[in-house]
C-alpha positions as CSV (number, residue, x, y, z in Angstrom):
1,M,10.4,11.8,1.2
2,K,8.0,8.9,1.1
3,V,7.2,7.4,-2.3
4,S,4.9,4.5,-3.0
5,H,5.7,1.6,-5.2
6,K,2.5,2.2,-7.1
7,W,3.5,5.9,-7.7
8,L,6.9,4.8,-9.1
9,K,5.1,2.5,-11.5
10,N,3.3,5.5,-13.0
11,Y,6.6,7.0,-14.1
12,I,8.9,4.1,-14.9
13,E,8.5,0.5,-16.1
14,L,8.8,-1.4,-12.9
15,E,8.5,-5.2,-12.5
16,A,10.7,-5.5,-9.4
17,E,9.5,-6.0,-5.8
18,P,10.0,-3.1,-3.3
19,E,13.1,-4.7,-1.7
20,E,14.7,-5.1,-5.1
21,V,13.9,-1.5,-6.0
22,K,15.5,-0.4,-2.7
23,E,18.7,-2.3,-3.6
24,K,18.8,-0.8,-7.1
25,L,18.2,2.8,-5.8
26,T,20.9,2.3,-3.2
27,M,23.4,1.1,-5.9
28,L,22.6,4.3,-7.8
29,G,23.6,6.4,-4.8
30,L,20.1,7.2,-3.6
31,E,19.6,6.5,0.1
32,V,16.5,4.4,1.0
33,E,16.0,4.6,4.7
34,S,13.2,1.9,4.9
35,V,10.6,0.0,3.1
36,E,7.1,-0.2,4.7
37,Y,4.4,-2.7,3.9
38,L,1.3,-0.7,4.8
39,G,-1.1,-3.6,3.9
40,E,0.1,-5.5,6.9
41,K,-1.5,-2.9,9.2
42,F,-4.9,-3.6,7.7
43,K,-4.6,-7.4,7.5
44,N,-7.8,-8.0,9.6
45,F,-9.6,-4.9,8.5
46,Y,-12.9,-5.3,6.7
47,V,-15.1,-2.8,4.8
48,G,-18.8,-3.1,4.6
49,E,-21.6,-1.2,3.0
50,V,-25.1,-0.7,4.5
51,L,-27.6,-1.5,1.7
52,E,-30.8,-1.1,3.7
53,V,-32.0,0.2,7.0
54,N,-35.2,-1.1,8.6
55,K,-36.9,-0.5,11.9
56,H,-36.4,-3.4,14.4
57,P,-39.7,-5.4,14.7
58,N,-39.7,-5.1,18.6
59,D,-39.9,-1.2,18.4
């Protein structure tokens, strides 16, 4: 099951970083297979909003 760090914060008071949470869960006997940082995939990703559309002057 995949669980986000943000989702966990909704249910428990959580100040630790994901790697630290992984260690603590493992110490409690809960297996954590991996920690993924999804933000890294979108490092050079930009979002824009079109505010206005005009006809090109050469048309």
